[in-house]
N, C-alpha and C positions, 0 to 999 in steps of 0.2 A: 438420514440426513435428509430434508425436506428442500426441495426444488424450487423455491420463490424466486419472485424478482427483488429485482436490486437496483431500482431505478434512481436516478437523484431525485426526481421531485415528489417526493411522498409517498414510492409505491418502495420504498427502502426498508430492508431488514432490521431486525432488532441486535442488539450487542450488549455488552459483558462486563461484568463485573473485575474487581482487581484481584489481579495476578502475580504470577513470580519471574516470567521470561517476554521480551518483547523483540519485534524486528531487530530493534537494535541491537538485542545480545547475539542474533543468529551474524548477522552483517557485520560485526566487531569481529568475530571467530576468524574470518579469513582474513582480514585485515590485519588480524594483528598477525598472520603466518607473512606477510609482505607483501599481499597483492591486493586490490580493491576486490570488493564485492559485489551483489547483484545491484546495487544503489546504482555503482560505478562501471555497469557494463555496456559497452559498446551497442546502439542500436539497430546495427547492421548486421546482415546475417552473415555468416563467417563459414563460408566453403570450405578455404583449406587449413583449418586452424590447428596449428601443430599442437603433437599429443602431450602430455604431460611427462616428465621423467618416471620413469618405473618406479612404483610405490607410491608416486604424490599422490594418487588418487586418494589412497587408502589412509595415509597421512591426513589427510582433510577432513574424510570422511571420519575416522577416529578423535581428530578436534573437534568438530560439530558436536559427535557423541556425548563426549566426555562431558562438554559443555553444557550441553542440553539435559543429561542428566542432572546437573546440579540445581537444573530450573525445572524438574517435574516432567523436561520434555524429552520425549522419546524420538531420536532424529535417526530415521529407519534404513538399513544397507542400500536401499534402491536409490535411496538420496545422493549415492556417489558420484554417478556421471552427472544431473542437475548442478550439484557443488564444482565439480570441475569445469561444463560447460560455463557459468554463471564468471569462474574464477580466471581462465585463460580469455576471455571478452570483456578485457579491463581496459579499454579506451572513455575515455569521461567527454572527449569532444563530439560526439556523435549520439550521445544519448538523446531520445528523440522525448520532446517535452508536449505534456497536451495541450493543444490550443486554444487558443484563448481572449478574448477581447477586453480591455479594461475599460468600464463605463464611464467612473470616477473615482474621486478615492480622498477621505478625510486627513489632514495634515495638519500636526501640532508642533509648530517650533522646529520646523523641518523632519521631523518623522512621519512616516506614513502609520497612522493607526490601524485601518483597514481600507480595503478595494473592494468595487462592487464590480464583477466581471459577468461575462458572457462567455458562456462553455457552448457550444453547438451540439448540433444530436451526432452520438458514436455509438460506437460499439466498445462494450466493457467486458472481459472474462471475468465472473464475480463467483466466487466461493462464501457459503454461507456455515459459519461454526459455532457451536453452543458448548463450549467446555467448561470446565469449573472455574476455569482462573481467566482474566480477560486474556494476558501477555499469551495465554494457550492457546486460545482461539488464532488470534491474529498469527503467532507461529507457524500454528497448523496448516492456518488455508494458506498461506504465504507460500509453506515448501509443496502446497498442492499446485498453485499457483507457478509455480517452479518449473515442477514436473511438464507444466502445459508450454509454457514458455522454450524445454528447453527439448524439442523434440518430441513429446508425448500428446502430438498432436495430428490432426488428418496430411497432414503434409510434411510429418517428418522431419522439419526443418527446425534450426535454431531461429526463434522468431526476433529476438533482440527485446531489449531491456526497455522501457519508457517510465519516465515521470510526470509527475509522480504517481506511489504507490496508494490505493485510496482504502482509509478503511472508513464506513458508515455502522456507526451509532447511535444509538437511541437511549436517553434518558427515562426514569419512571416521571410518572406523573407528577411529584414537588421539584424536580429536576436537580436531586439531591444528591443521585446516584447513577451508574449505567448499570443497563439491563446487561443480561449476561449474553446473549447473542451478538456477532458481528460478522459483519459481512467486508471480504477482504477484495479488492479491485481492482484488475489490470487492464490500462488502455491496450486497445489492438493499435500495433503501428498502423500508422495513416496509407501507408500499402498495401494492406492488407484489413480493410475496415468495410470495403465492399465484399469480400467473402471471405469472413475471419476462416483460418483453419478449427477445426471442431476438435475440443478437447477428448480425449481416449476415457479420461475421468469424467463420471456422468454426474459426479456433483458440483463439476465445474459448468454454469451454461453460459452463453454468451447471451447479454444481454444489449438491446438498442435504447442507450437514454436519451429522452429528448433535450431539447434544448433548454437552458437551466440557466438562470442567475443566480450567483451565489455573492456574499458578502464575505472576506477572508480578512484574515489577520496572521502576520505571520509570528512563530514562536519558538527558540531555542530549548536545547536538551530532551533528554527522554520523552517518548509518549505512554505513560502510563495513567491509569483512571484518575490518580489526582490531579495530574497535569492539564488532562484532557479538560475534566470538571472546572478548573481554575480559568482556565482558555475559555469555555465556555461561558461564563460566568462573567469573565474581564470583557469579553464581546459584543455581550447582551447590554451592559451597560454603557459601552461606547457607540453603540448603535444609536440612532435619533427616533425611529419607529420599527423595534425587534418584532412587534406583536406583524409585521408585515412578514416575516419566517415564520417555519415550520418549528415548532415549541418542542419536539419533543425528539426530530431527527436531525443528524450532524455528520460531518463528514472531517475527518482528520487526512491530510493530505501530507505525505512524508516525500523529501526529494533527495537528501545528502547521505552520504553515508555518517551514520551517525558514530561515528569513532573519531570522525574529524572534529578540529577544534571550535567551529562554528557549524553547530548543528541546523538543519532546516527544514521546520515544517510550519504546517497552517493549519487555523480551524475555519471549517467553513459553514454556513449558516446557508441556509435553501430560501430562497423566495419563494413564498408560496404562487402556484401556477396561478 
């Protein structure tokens, strides 16, 4: 797998076609078992987390594996510990959000159509994937990031979940479909920004993304190729000057447990440098 940059402002990787499994599906697995999943994890390090009951780790892993096979995704045995970590750290109050400044917004009849935001320079853990299926790439990339978050890093500590998880995608020249490759990115928590723990997985790279202005619109429901292309076209129609943004590179931001009644996602357009 190539270790290329995944910066917000144009140096971003290419992404994917349609597929069969999404982060939504994997997130839903542990939620159906009665606990929150990665998106609902505590943003702080748990120094003395209580161990699960005997057999609970195997039960969670087996459940993920069963569902994964139905979507042509293999969940390896080595995912048992990360799944347990993200399941037991399930407080929603301390999830750390990526900081940003709202520059302006466009509203109609009291509804926010989109926001213009400034994101500061920051470090992200990035993994580039290029599977046959779009959702397979997202799923497998996120599982690698899960391992990085859950102690497979130079600090040996659980880093904590941050939101949103970003997926950098690209379209073909006609902007009619997504290309196969995606980059999945995790924001390094604020207290680790200066010296991020290094991944043990060499496919994960720590990138410092420059300050970036984005135009962002919220949408609900699952994130798949169809919904992403729909949201890209919708936001392009709403923007007064879409030509000021990159035309082939976009970001999908995921905030909430997709099993929730009101799922929260965003599509981001990147303003040209």
